[in-house]
Each structure stands twice: as C-alpha cells, then as structure tokens.
C-alpha positions in Angstrom: -299.3 -42.1 295.4 -302.3 -43.5 297.4 -301.9 -46.5 299.3 -303.6 -49.1 297.3 -305.1 -51.0 300.4 -306.4 -48.0 301.6 -310.0 -48.4 301.8 -312.7 -45.4 300.1 -314.7 -43.4 302.4 -316.9 -40.5 301.8 -316.0 -36.8 301.7 -317.3 -34.9 304.4 -320.5 -32.5 303.2 -319.9 -29.0 301.9 -320.3 -26.6 304.8 -323.6 -24.9 304.7 -323.7 -21.5 302.6 -323.3 -18.2 304.8 -324.0 -14.6 304.2 -327.2 -13.4 302.3 -329.4 -15.5 300.5 -328.6 -14.9 296.6 -331.1 -13.0 294.8 -333.2 -14.9 292.1 -333.0 -13.5 288.7 -334.7 -14.4 285.7 -331.7 -15.3 283.4 -331.7 -18.5 281.4 -335.5 -18.5 281.6 -336.3 -15.0 280.1 -334.7 -13.2 276.7 -335.8 -9.7 278.9 -335.0 -9.5 282.6 -338.3 -9.1 284.4 -338.6 -5.0 285.8 -339.2 -5.6 289.2 -337.4 -2.0 290.7 -339.0 1.4 289.8 -335.7 3.4 290.7 -333.8 1.2 288.2 -334.1 2.6 284.5 -332.2 2.6 280.9 -331.0 5.3 279.3 -332.5 5.9 275.9 -330.1 7.2 273.0 -330.3 10.8 272.4 -330.3 9.7 268.6 -331.4 6.3 267.3 -330.3 6.3 263.2 -332.6 4.6 260.9 -329.9 3.0 258.9 -325.9 3.0 258.3 -324.2 6.0 257.8 -322.6 7.0 254.6 -318.8 7.4 254.2 -319.0 10.7 255.6 -321.8 10.1 258.4 -324.5 12.0 258.9 -325.1 15.4 257.6 -326.0 18.2 260.3 -329.6 18.2 261.5 -329.9 21.6 261.9 -332.2 22.0 259.2 -334.9 20.0 261.2 -337.0 20.4 264.0 -335.1 20.3 267.3 -336.4 20.6 270.9 -335.3 23.5 273.2 -337.2 23.4 276.2 -339.7 21.1 278.0 -341.8 22.8 280.8 -343.7 20.0 282.7 -346.2 22.2 284.4 -345.2 20.6 287.6 -345.9 23.8 290.4 -349.0 23.1 293.0 -350.9 26.6 291.7 -350.5 25.1 287.9 -353.5 23.6 286.2 -351.7 20.1 286.1 -351.7 19.3 290.0 -355.3 21.4 290.7 -356.9 19.4 288.4 -355.4 15.9 289.3 -356.1 16.8 293.2 -352.1 16.4 293.8 -351.2 19.6 294.8 -350.6 18.7 298.3 -347.8 16.3 297.4 -344.7 17.9 298.5 -342.9 16.7 295.8 -340.5 18.8 293.1 -341.7 16.6 290.2 -345.2 16.3 288.2 -347.5 14.2 290.0 -350.9 13.4 288.3 -353.3 10.8 288.1 -353.9 8.0 285.4 -357.2 8.3 282.8 -357.6 11.7 283.0 -355.5 14.5 280.6 -352.3 16.7 282.0 -350.2 18.8 280.3 -346.5 19.5 278.9 -345.2 22.6 277.0 -342.5 21.7 274.1 -340.6 24.8 272.4 -338.8 24.1 269.5 -336.3 26.0 267.4 -338.8 27.6 265.1 -342.8 27.2 264.7 -344.1 23.5 264.7 -345.4 22.4 261.0 -348.3 20.0 261.6 -348.3 18.5 258.1 -344.6 17.9 258.0 -343.2 17.6 261.5 -343.5 14.5 263.4 -342.6 14.4 267.1 -343.9 12.2 269.9 -343.5 12.2 274.1 -342.1 9.0 275.2 -343.2 7.5 278.7 -340.3 4.8 280.1 -340.6 2.9 283.2 -338.3 0.3 284.9 -335.3 -1.2 283.7 -336.4 -2.8 280.4 -339.2 -0.8 278.6 -341.3 -2.7 276.2 -344.0 -1.2 273.9 -346.0 -4.8 274.5 -345.6 -4.6 278.1 -346.9 -1.1 278.7 -343.4 0.3 280.0 -342.7 2.1 276.9 -345.6 4.3 275.6 -344.8 6.8 272.9 -347.6 9.5 272.5 -348.3 11.0 269.4 -350.1 14.8 268.9 -352.3 13.1 266.4 -353.6 9.5 265.7 -351.0 8.8 263.2 -349.8 5.6 265.0 -351.4 3.4 268.1 -350.9 4.2 271.1 -352.4 3.0 274.7 -352.4 6.7 275.7 -354.3 9.6 274.1 -352.3 12.9 272.9 -353.4 15.9 271.2 -352.1 19.4 270.7 -354.1 21.8 273.0 -352.3 24.9 272.3 -349.7 26.5 269.8 -348.1 29.8 270.2 -344.7 30.7 268.5 -342.2 27.9 268.9 -344.3 26.5 271.5 -346.4 23.6 271.7 -349.0 22.4 274.6 -349.5 18.8 274.3 -352.3 17.1 276.0 -351.4 13.7 277.3 -353.7 11.3 278.8 -352.2 7.9 280.4 -354.6 4.8 280.1 -357.0 4.3 283.2 -355.1 0.9 283.7 -351.5 1.8 283.4 -348.8 0.9 285.7 -348.5 3.3 288.6 -345.3 4.4 289.4 -342.4 6.8 288.5 -341.9 7.4 284.9 -339.0 9.1 282.8 -340.2 11.2 279.7 -338.4 12.2 276.5 -339.4 14.4 273.8 -338.5 12.6 270.2 -338.1 14.1 266.8 -338.1 12.2 263.6 -335.6 13.9 261.0 -335.0 11.6 257.4 -331.7 10.3 259.1 -333.2 8.7 262.4 -334.9 10.1 265.8 -333.3 12.7 267.7 -334.7 12.7 271.6 -334.0 15.1 274.7 -331.5 13.4 276.9 -332.3 12.3 280.2 -333.1 15.1 282.7 -334.2 13.8 286.1 -337.0 17.3 285.9 -338.9 15.5 283.6 -340.0 12.2 285.9 -343.5 12.3 286.6 -345.4 10.3 289.2 -348.5 8.2 287.6 -351.1 7.4 290.3 -354.6 5.2 290.8 -357.3 7.9 289.9 -360.5 7.6 292.1 -361.8 10.3 290.0 -362.0 8.4 286.8 -364.5 6.3 285.6 -362.7 3.9 283.8 -360.2 3.4 286.6 -360.4 0.1 289.2 -360.6 2.3 291.8 -363.0 5.1 290.7 -365.4 6.2 294.0 -368.3 8.2 292.5 -369.1 9.9 296.2 -367.0 13.3 296.4 -367.4 13.3 300.5 -366.1 9.9 300.4 -363.1 10.7 298.3 -362.3 13.7 300.4 -362.0 11.7 303.1 -360.6 8.4 302.4 -358.1 9.8 299.6 -357.2 13.3 300.6 -357.6 13.7 304.4 -354.3 13.3 306.3 -356.2 13.4 309.8 -357.0 10.3 311.2 -358.7 8.9 314.4 -358.1 5.2 315.1 -360.6 3.8 317.6 -359.6 1.2 320.1 -360.8 0.6 324.0 -363.8 -1.4 324.5 -367.0 -1.5 322.5 -368.9 0.3 325.4 -365.9 2.9 326.6 -364.6 3.6 322.9 -361.2 5.6 323.4 -359.6 7.9 320.4 -356.4 7.9 319.0 -355.3 10.9 316.7 -353.0 9.6 313.9 -350.9 11.9 310.8 -351.0 9.8 307.6 -349.0 12.4 306.3 -349.2 10.8 302.3 -348.5 14.3 301.2 -345.2 14.8 303.0 -342.1 14.8 301.1 -340.2 11.2 300.8 -343.2 9.7 301.3 -344.7 8.7 298.0 -340.7 7.8 297.1 -341.2 5.0 300.4 -344.3 3.5 299.0 -342.7 3.1 295.8 -339.5 1.8 297.5 -342.1 -0.5 299.6 -343.1 -2.4 296.1 -339.6 -2.3 294.8 -338.5 -4.1 297.7 -340.9 -6.9 297.5 -340.0 -8.0 293.9 -343.3 -7.2 292.3 -343.2 -7.2 288.7 -343.4 -3.2 287.4 -346.6 -4.5 285.0 -348.5 -5.6 287.5 -348.4 -2.3 289.6 -351.4 -1.2 287.7 -353.9 -3.4 289.2 -355.0 -2.5 292.7 -356.2 -6.1 293.8 -352.2 -7.1 293.1 -350.9 -4.0 294.5 -353.3 -4.3 297.9 -352.6 -8.0 298.7 -348.5 -7.4 298.3 -348.7 -4.5 300.2 -350.4 -6.7 302.8 -347.2 -8.8 302.9 -344.8 -6.2 302.8 -346.5 -3.9 305.8 -344.9 -6.7 307.7 -341.7 -8.0 308.3 -342.5 -11.7 308.9 -341.6 -13.0 305.5 -339.9 -10.3 303.4 -338.1 -7.8 305.7 -341.1 -5.5 305.2 -341.7 -2.4 306.9 -342.8 -2.9 310.4 -341.5 -5.6 313.5 -344.8 -6.8 315.6 -344.4 -7.1 318.8 -346.7 -7.6 321.8 -344.2 -8.4 324.5 -344.3 -5.2 326.5 -340.7 -4.9 326.0 -339.6 -2.3 323.4 -336.4 -1.8 324.5 -334.7 -1.8 321.1 -337.2 0.2 319.3 -340.1 2.7 319.6 -343.1 1.2 321.6 -346.1 0.9 319.4 -348.0 3.0 321.6 -345.5 6.0 320.9 -346.0 6.7 317.2 -348.6 9.7 316.2 -348.1 9.3 312.5 -346.8 7.3 309.6 -344.1 9.6 308.0 -341.5 8.9 310.5 -341.9 5.1 309.9 -342.0 4.9 306.3 -338.7 7.3 305.8 -337.0 5.3 308.4 -337.7 2.1 306.1 -336.6 3.7 302.7 -333.8 5.1 304.1 -332.2 2.5 306.4 -333.4 -0.5 304.2 -334.2 -2.3 307.3 -337.7 -3.1 309.1 -339.0 -0.6 311.8 -339.5 -1.6 315.2 -342.6 -1.9 316.6 -345.9 -2.2 315.4 -349.3 -3.4 316.5 -352.5 -3.8 314.8 -353.4 0.1 314.6 -349.7 0.5 313.4 -350.0 -1.5 310.7 -353.6 -0.3 309.9 -352.7 3.1 309.8 -349.2 2.8 307.9 -350.5 0.8 305.1 -353.6 3.3 305.0 -350.9 6.0 304.2 -349.5 3.3 301.9 -352.8 3.0 300.0 -354.1 7.0 300.0 -350.7 7.7 299.0 -351.0 5.8 295.8 -354.5 7.0 295.3 -356.5 4.1 296.4 -359.5 5.1 298.6 -359.0 3.5 302.1 -359.8 3.9 305.9 -358.8 2.0 309.2 -361.7 0.0 310.8 -361.8 -0.9 314.2 -363.7 -4.6 315.5 -364.5 -4.6 318.9 -364.3 -8.3 320.2 -362.7 -9.9 317.0 -362.1 -13.4 317.0 -359.1 -15.0 316.2 -360.2 -18.0 314.6 -357.0 -20.2 313.3 -358.8 -23.3 312.8 -361.7 -21.9 310.5 -364.6 -23.7 313.0 -366.4 -20.3 314.1 -365.8 -21.1 317.7 -363.8 -19.6 320.4 -364.0 -22.2 323.0 -363.4 -21.4 327.1 -363.0 -24.4 328.9 -365.0 -24.3 332.4 -364.1 -27.3 335.3 -367.3 -29.1 337.0 -367.7 -26.3 339.3 -368.0 -23.7 336.7 -364.8 -22.4 337.1 -362.5 -21.1 334.3 -359.5 -23.8 333.3 -357.0 -21.7 332.0 -354.7 -24.2 331.4 -356.9 -25.7 328.9 -358.3 -22.7 327.6 -356.7 -21.6 324.1 -358.8 -19.6 322.2 -358.2 -15.4 323.0 -360.6 -12.8 322.0 -359.1 -9.5 320.7 -360.4 -6.4 322.8 -360.5 -4.9 319.5 -358.5 -5.4 316.0 -357.8 -2.9 313.5 -357.6 -3.6 309.9 -358.1 -1.8 306.5 -361.1 -1.6 303.8 -360.0 -0.2 300.3 -362.3 0.8 297.8 -362.0 -1.2 294.0 -363.7 -3.2 291.7 -363.5 -6.7 291.6 -363.3 -8.3 288.1 -362.3 -11.4 289.1 -365.6 -12.0 291.5 -369.2 -12.3 290.3 -370.9 -8.7 289.8 -372.1 -7.1 293.2 -368.7 -7.6 295.1 -366.5 -4.7 294.3 -366.6 -2.1 296.3 -365.2 -1.8 299.9 -362.5 -4.8 300.1 -360.6 -5.7 303.8 -356.6 -5.7 303.5 -355.0 -6.6 306.9 -351.1 -6.5 307.3 -350.9 -7.3 311.0 -349.3 -10.3 310.9 -352.2 -13.3 312.2 -352.3 -16.2 309.7 -350.6 -17.1 306.6 -352.3 -16.6 303.1 -350.7 -18.2 300.6 -347.9 -19.2 302.5 -347.3 -15.5 303.4 -348.6 -13.5 306.7 -351.2 -11.3 304.7 -355.1 -10.8 304.3 -357.2 -9.9 301.7 -358.2 -8.0 299.6 -361.8 -9.7 300.6 -364.7 -7.9 299.4 -367.3 -6.7 302.7 -370.2 -7.5 300.3 -368.9 -11.5 300.3 -368.3 -11.3 303.8 -372.1 -9.9 304.9 -373.6 -12.8 302.7 -371.8 -16.0 303.4 -369.6 -15.7 300.5 -366.5 -17.2 302.1 -365.3 -19.0 299.2 -364.3 -15.8 297.1 -360.4 -14.8 297.3 -358.9 -13.6 299.3 -359.2 -14.6 303.3 -363.2 -14.5 302.9 -363.3 -16.9 306.0 -360.9 -15.5 308.0 -362.7 -12.0 308.2 -365.8 -13.8 308.4 -364.9 -15.5 311.7 -363.8 -12.1 313.3 -366.9 -11.0 313.0 -369.5 -14.0 313.3 -367.9 -16.3 315.9 -370.1 -17.8 318.9 -368.1 -17.9 322.1 -368.9 -21.6 323.7 -368.4 -22.3 327.4 -367.6 -26.3 327.6 -367.7 -28.0 331.1 -365.0 -30.6 331.3 -365.4 -33.9 333.5 -363.2 -35.6 335.5 -362.9 -38.2 332.6 -361.8 -35.6 330.2 -365.0 -35.4 328.2 -366.6 -31.9 327.2 -370.2 -30.9 326.7 -371.5 -27.5 325.8 -372.8 -25.7 328.7 -373.4 -22.1 327.6 -373.3 -20.3 324.0 -372.8 -16.7 323.4 -373.9 -15.7 319.8 -373.6 -12.1 320.0 -370.4 -11.4 321.8 -367.8 -11.2 319.1 -368.0 -9.0 316.0 -369.8 -6.4 318.7 -369.5 -3.2 317.0 -367.5 -2.0 313.8 -366.6 1.4 313.6 -364.5 3.8 311.3 -364.0 7.9 311.4 -367.0 9.7 309.7 -367.1 11.5 306.7 -365.9 15.1 306.8 -365.6 15.4 310.8 -364.5 13.8 313.7 -366.7 11.8 314.9 -366.7 7.7 314.5 -369.5 6.3 312.4 -370.9 2.4 312.7 -370.2 0.1 310.0 -371.5 -3.1 311.8 -374.5 -3.5 308.9 -371.8 -3.6 306.3 -370.5 -6.5 307.6 -373.3 -8.7 308.9 -377.2 -8.7 309.1 -378.7 -8.2 312.8 -378.1 -10.9 315.3 -381.3 -13.3 315.0 -382.6 -12.5 312.0 -383.7 -14.3 309.2 -381.1 -13.1 306.6 -377.9 -13.8 309.5 -379.3 -17.2 309.8 -379.3 -17.7 305.8 -375.9 -16.0 305.6 -374.3 -18.5 308.2 -376.0 -21.7 306.7 -374.3 -20.2 303.6 -371.1 -20.2 305.4 -371.3 -23.7 306.7 -371.7 -24.8 302.8 -368.1 -23.4 302.7 -366.7 -25.7 305.5 -367.2 -23.1 308.2 -368.7 -25.2 311.2 -370.7 -23.6 314.2 -371.8 -25.1 317.4 -375.7 -26.0 316.9 -376.2 -26.7 320.7 -379.5 -25.8 321.9 -379.3 -25.1 325.4 -382.1 -24.3 327.4 -381.7 -20.5 328.4 -380.8 -20.3 332.3 -383.1 -18.4 334.2 -380.6 -16.5 336.6 -378.8 -13.5 334.5 -375.6 -12.3 335.2 -374.9 -8.6 334.6 -371.5 -6.6 334.9 -371.8 -2.9 334.6 -369.9 -0.8 332.6 -367.1 1.3 334.8 -364.6 4.5 334.0 -361.8 4.1 336.1 -358.4 5.5 336.0 -355.3 4.3 336.2 -354.2 3.8 340.0 -357.9 4.2 341.3 -359.3 2.1 343.4 -362.7 1.0 342.4 -365.6 -1.4 343.1 -367.5 -3.7 340.7 -370.9 -5.0 341.3 -371.9 -7.9 339.8 -375.9 -8.0 339.5 -377.8 -11.1 339.4 -381.4 -11.2 338.4 -383.7 -14.3 339.3 -386.5 -14.5 336.7 -387.9 -17.5 338.1 -390.7 -18.2 340.6 -388.4 -20.1 342.9 -385.1 -19.2 344.8 -381.9 -19.6 343.6 -378.4 -20.3 344.8 -375.3 -19.5 343.1 -371.8 -20.5 343.3 -369.9 -17.7 341.6 -366.4 -17.7 340.7 -364.9 -14.0 340.1 -361.6 -13.8 338.0 -359.7 -10.4 337.2 -357.0 -10.8 335.3 -354.4 -8.0 333.3 -354.8 -8.7 329.8 -352.6 -7.4 326.7 -355.5 -5.9 324.1 -355.4 -9.2 322.3 -357.0 -11.0 325.0 -353.9 -12.6 326.3 -353.6 -13.2 330.0 -350.6 -11.7 331.5 -351.4 -12.5 335.4 -354.8 -12.9 337.3 -354.6 -10.5 340.3 -358.2 -11.1 341.8 -360.0 -14.1 342.6 -363.4 -14.5 344.4 -365.5 -17.3 345.2 -368.7 -16.2 346.9 -372.2 -18.1 347.0 -375.1 -16.0 346.2 -378.8 -16.5 347.1 -381.8 -14.7 345.0 -385.0 -14.6 345.9 -387.9 -15.6 343.3 -388.0 -12.8 340.6 -385.7 -10.6 342.6 -382.0 -9.5 341.9 -379.3 -8.7 344.3 -375.9 -7.1 344.2 -372.4 -8.5 344.7 -369.5 -5.8 345.0 -366.2 -6.5 345.0 -363.6 -4.3 345.7 -360.5 -3.6 343.4 -357.4 -2.0 345.1 -354.9 -0.5 342.5 -352.0 -1.8 344.5 -353.6 -5.1 343.4 -353.1 -4.7 339.7 -350.7 -1.5 339.2 -347.7 -4.0 339.4 -349.1 -6.4 336.6 -350.4 -3.5 334.2 -349.4 -3.6 330.6 -349.9 -1.0 328.0 -353.9 0.0 327.0 -354.1 -0.8 330.8 -356.7 -3.3 330.3 -358.3 -5.4 332.9 -360.9 -8.4 331.9 -363.2 -9.6 334.6 -364.5 -13.0 333.9 -367.4 -14.2 336.0 -369.1 -17.7 335.8 -371.1 -19.4 338.2 -373.6 -22.9 338.4 -376.9 -22.5 339.9 -377.3 -25.2 342.2 -381.0 -25.9 342.0 -381.0 -26.5 338.3 -377.0 -27.1 337.4 -377.0 -24.1 334.7 -373.7 -22.4 333.8 -374.3 -18.7 333.9 -371.4 -16.2 332.6 -370.6 -12.6 331.8 -367.5 -10.8 330.5 -366.5 -7.5 330.9 -363.3 -5.6 330.0 -362.3 -2.6 331.8 -359.7 -0.4 330.2 -358.3 2.0 332.8 -358.0 5.5 331.7 -354.6 7.3 331.4 -353.9 11.1 332.5 -353.8 13.3 329.3 -351.5 15.7 327.5 -352.3 19.5 327.4 -351.7 21.2 324.1 -351.6 25.0 323.7 -351.1 26.4 320.2 -349.8 30.2 319.9 -352.8 32.6 318.4 -353.0 33.5 314.9 -351.9 31.0 312.9 -350.9 31.8 309.1 -349.0 30.4 306.4 -345.4 30.7 306.4 -345.7 32.5 309.8 -343.9 30.8 313.0 -345.5 29.4 315.6 -345.2 27.7 318.9 -346.7 24.5 320.5 -346.8 23.9 324.2 -347.3 20.1 325.5 -347.5 19.8 329.3 -347.8 16.9 331.6 -348.0 16.1 335.2 -347.2 12.9 336.5 -350.2 11.9 338.8 -348.4 9.1 340.8 -346.2 9.0 343.8 -343.5 7.0 341.8 -341.2 8.5 339.1 -341.3 7.4 335.5 -338.5 6.9 333.9 -337.2 6.8 330.1 -339.9 8.8 328.8 -340.3 9.8 325.4 -342.9 12.6 323.9 -344.0 12.7 320.3 -345.4 15.5 318.4 -346.7 16.4 314.7 -349.3 17.8 312.8 -350.6 17.3 309.1 -349.6 20.0 306.9 -348.0 22.3 310.0 -345.4 20.3 311.6 -343.1 17.5 310.8 -342.6 15.1 313.5 -340.7 16.2 316.5 -339.5 14.5 319.9 -338.3 14.5 323.0 -336.7 12.6 326.0 -336.8 12.8 329.5 -334.6 10.7 331.6 -337.0 11.0 334.6 -340.1 12.7 335.6 -340.5 12.6 339.3 -343.5 11.9 341.0 -346.3 14.7 341.5 -344.1 16.7 339.4 -345.1 18.4 335.9 -343.0 19.2 332.4 -343.8 21.7 329.8 -342.0 21.3 326.3 -342.5 24.1 323.8 -341.6 23.2 320.1 -341.3 26.2 317.2 -343.3 25.2 314.0 -344.1 26.6 310.4 -347.4 26.0 309.0 -347.4 25.1 305.0 -350.6 25.4 304.2 -354.0 27.0 305.3 -357.4 25.3 306.8 -358.0 23.3 309.8 -355.6 20.6 311.5 -354.1 19.1 314.8 -351.3 19.2 316.6 -351.1 15.8 318.2 -348.7 14.3 320.4 -347.9 11.0 322.8 -345.8 10.2 325.9 -344.5 6.6 326.7 -342.8 5.0 329.1 -342.2 1.5 330.2 -344.6 2.4 333.1 -346.9 4.2 331.6 -348.2 3.8 327.7 -350.8 5.7 325.6 -350.8 8.9 327.2 -352.3 11.2 324.2 -353.2 15.0 323.6 -354.4 16.7 320.6 -355.5 20.9 320.0 -357.2 21.7 317.0 -355.7 24.8 314.9 -357.1 27.1 312.2 -354.5 28.6 309.9 -355.6 31.1 307.5 -353.9 32.2 304.2 
C-alpha cells in the first residue's frame, strides 16, 4: 500500500526514442496507400470471375481464346528499341519512350477473330494500381472502351497478332508490368506475372506532345544520347577540361535512377512531370536532407571515401548507391552536376553541364560580394566573409513550363550542389534561363539565387577606425565572367554567357537589373569616380612545383605623377574561393610618371606555396592600393591555377567490337618527394567499365605503367579516360581517343 502521507511527485519524462525514425504512412487518411516505390507491385489474378460460380464451378475454358506466348520485341536490333532510340541501353528488358508507338506480338491458341474475341493489353505500375490514377492502363485493339493509351492491331499472321501501343505523352515514367487479358463469358483470364514482360517507359524528347520535346536533332544527340562529357573548370582565362563518362546506358544505371526516386518517397503519379522530377532529384542527388546519393566534402580530407577529383564517371557512384542504400563519399560541384546529368539523360530529359566562372554565392540576396579594406587599403580578412567561387558547375535541362507565362520554357537551371535551402531542402531549380536573363526572378524555382550567381557586384568598402564603412570601389563585371558548356557533336567548348545576361553596360542590362530590383534584389548604387591609375595582373601558366614571377603593371592615365602604396597578397584557396593560408605578402610603394606605366615584379618560390596547396592547386592574388595624391583605391584580382602533370594513355591498334584490346596508363612523378596512397581510375563509354588500381608509394622521379584489357561493346568513336589521385597531388588526368570498327 502507498503511504497516505507521502507527497505526489511527477514521474520522470520517458527517454527519447532511439533507432531509425518510423516511416510515415498514409494509413488513416487514405483508403488506398499512396504508391511511392516503383519496385513494389501487386499481383493481378490470373482469373477474375464475373459472378459467383454455380454449384459445380465454372466450366472448362478450353473453348475460348487463350494466350500461348507474348513477345516483347525487346532486342536491340528490333524495331522497338531502334525507333525509340533506346537500343544503347544495356538492359534485357524493353525500353521505350512515351508518346510513340511500340509493338508486342501475342500468340493465341487459335486465329484471333476480331468480331467476337475481346482482349486487352494491361500495364500496371506501383503497389496500388488504379485506372483513375494512371497506374493501371488497359489498352484495347479497337476503340470499344476509353483508354488514355492508344492501341491498334498492326499485323495478323496465323495465330499471332501484333499489337501497337502508344503510351500517353504525359504518362508516368518508370518500370511497368504487362499482362494480356482475354474476356470469356465467365470472367477475365490473363497471363501470369512474368518479369520478362516488364518494360521501362521514359520521357521522349522526340515526341512533340511530351513536355521535354526538343526540336533540334543535334541538341538531342548531344544532350540525350551522348555519354562522353567534358566539364570545364580552372579560371576563365585559363580554362581546364575534365572528361567524364556519363554512362547513362550502362547496365544497372536506369534501375539506379528509378531507385533514387523511390528513395525520395516521390509518389508514382508525380513521375510523369519533368518539373517535379527534376526538382525532387535536385534534392536527392545530395545527402544533406534525405540520405541522397552523394556526400559533399570540400575539406581536403577524404580518408573515408573517394576524393571528388578521383572520379572519372557516374556509373560507379550510381551503382554503389543503389546496391549499398547509403550515400556515396565524396562530391564537389562538378561531381554533383555530372551524376545529375546522367540521371536526367538516362530518363530521357535533355540536359547538359554548365560552368559559370567567378560564381557568386549570395546567401542574403543583396547582389553584393563585400570585401572589407582597412584605412590603408589592405584587405581585412577577419571581416571579409563573402566568397567568390572560381567556377561553379550546375545543370540545364530542357522542358516546357506550363506553370509560367509563355516564353519561359526551354532550358532550365537545376543544381544539386547543396548551397542554400529552397522550400526547406537543399536543392535549386528548375529556374528558367529566360527568366534569369530578363530579371523575372519572381518565377519559381530559385531564379533569384541563380540570377545573383551571374550578376552580383564586387563591392570594396573602406572601414574607418570608428567602425563605419563606405564603398570605395565597385566591380560590376567580375561575377559571371563567362558561362560555358560542351559544344554540340564535338569536343570543344561553347560560350553561352549571352543566354544568361545581356552585355555588360548595355541598355538591356540596366533594364533587367531594374526589373530584378522590383522583386527585392538590391544593388550598390554608389557612383564612384574612376581612379586615374589602373592596376593589371597578368595571365600566367604555371606548373605545380615551379618558381615564377608575377608582374603588377601600373598605368597612370593622368598628367601628374602618382604614388601608390600597394598591398599584394598571395593565398592558397579552394576553388570555392575559401582561403586556406596566406603564403605571400608584399607592400611596396610605386611611383608612376604622368601618362606612364611601370611594372612591379613579385617573385613566388615553390617552397612558399607547395606545403599549403590543396586540390586543384589554386593561388589567388589580390592587390589593393591607395593613391597618395587622390586617396583613390585601386584593386585587381587574379586566380592562378597551377597545372598538374598529365597521365599518358596508349590504346592498342585495330579496335573491333567484341575483340580484346589493351589500354596502358603511364605516369612519372615529377617531384623529388614520394607520392603515397595513389589511386588510378580508368573507364570509357561503351568500351570499358570502371577499373581502378592502388599504389601505396610512387617514389620521386620514378615512373609507373598499368595495362588493362577490355572488350569494346559497340562501334564508333569513344575515349578512354583516367585519373590519378593521392593526398599530395589531386586532379591528374589523361585521355585517349579510340575508334572501334564493327
């Protein structure tokens, strides 16, 4: 018994739950579960009676039409895959595109009689197929009953009927099960479930009724069918190239892309809308919110995964994610963009990887990158927080935008790199490129963020002793200096800056900026007089480990002598513009005669920067100065990307389909010190699946050679691409072209 004199005490709170978070369901709020997995399915009965059987059951159905065989006509050389441009998919199943007819052959037990025999071809997707939701679709040989998909008999021969089926141009994209059902007087008999009759239905850029229709054959060939990509990086005046194998047709990649949508719990019924698919995928390609595909890492420490600079293609990443069910380590912006590109092209959405040089990461939407100077004109690093990415990669995908006014369809920016949240998740887009160009940044999704990436100003502020700041210089042309992508049909680059903005200083540009300001973007309106002294930093090509000299050129455009107190800073930076360490600082005073120019040389020794280098070996030089006679501030910025050694790749002669060949990778360590923990990767679209090799040590000034056998799977031009990566040396690349004969 309890003590009657005892005082009541509150019981302790229960401990917080441990373990994985319970999966949310639709139970209690929906009669039918919401289907969110393409891999789940429901078996449809082989016989559906029309009523209750009599006392002796149903009579034998031998007198009625029966199905003996169904031929999906799924081989790469057959018409279905040829006409649907899906013959390159390495899949045992039929792969077709919506909005376009494909055929199946059905063999019955006797000749088909159109007047009396009734049958249907049924397609189902997801765990709770419903006609009203477009996840159960019966297709009839004649128009006796309504169906969202069209059907017709294209050929009859003996007991075999060829049925043509045209999936609706708006149907769900994914993997369907197919059944053939025959009507008897007592009920419907249908084929039993057979995996060999599964088929994939994709977006169709060749069909005018599809939202992703792209009426340009060269663009379609490049942005849907091409597996060989080039991703641009480096600096705008020293552009570097990285080859990438998108591998959208490789075995298992299509299933991996469908798994990504399953993992996101995206309702099956939403998967026919490219706007929803690309927005959801933009969140799922990074792991920040939802255990998505790739873990971002910009730290330089990749101990527990693969360095972003080491990847050569998307196949390994997607297959690892689909099999391991865990995010893959690690990625930076070009890896996110490249894998996202594979996802989009694999599902049939035209897409390309785009690089923006000097890309602003504007997290407050004020269109300004703020650089703080002290009274003498030197950068105050403790107060300068904004960073400018040397380059940033994102994707463009092609689609109509019925949710926007006319004229804003076409190319749309989508970005999987987790920078800022959008509607509570790390994602970006789709944002209309046309809307960005014309300042219509009120349109969904995230147009204002992308607008700032290409249009922000760099504003230099002078901070006084009392803490007040005043703008002293504005550079309106530094950000979004150049936007590029791969050219159509060849291995060169194409500049597309004019698709994002009008020429700097033009009337159209001013109008666009005024339009953007109507929607909340604020620019610096300071009208500062131009300094009469120009400061120019040269473009340099320097290899890792070299000593070099950088000459600062001062040009005096006045008729009087000028004296400038200069601060020159050299810092090792990540490509995101984040500084790791300052290795050089000079503060000379330069005197320039009237209408003259002088050069101030600065020597940079390798021993000063080598021990601080991070991947991609970027050195950022910033020179700021104050003109004694006028008090004006002059500035110049230059990113020098140090060039790494190259890999040499040699491919054996006489390449033919299904005949064994060799590829040899050679590398010489150019340094006096040893390289430890070295990984080399190699692959090639249509000719070689990803391969890798590990070397624990490559001593200084020594060479290595690695030979791999491979068997080309198809004819045509391709490339073998390779990368070498270790903690002391990142982003060593090489490639070799190859022509394979039938």
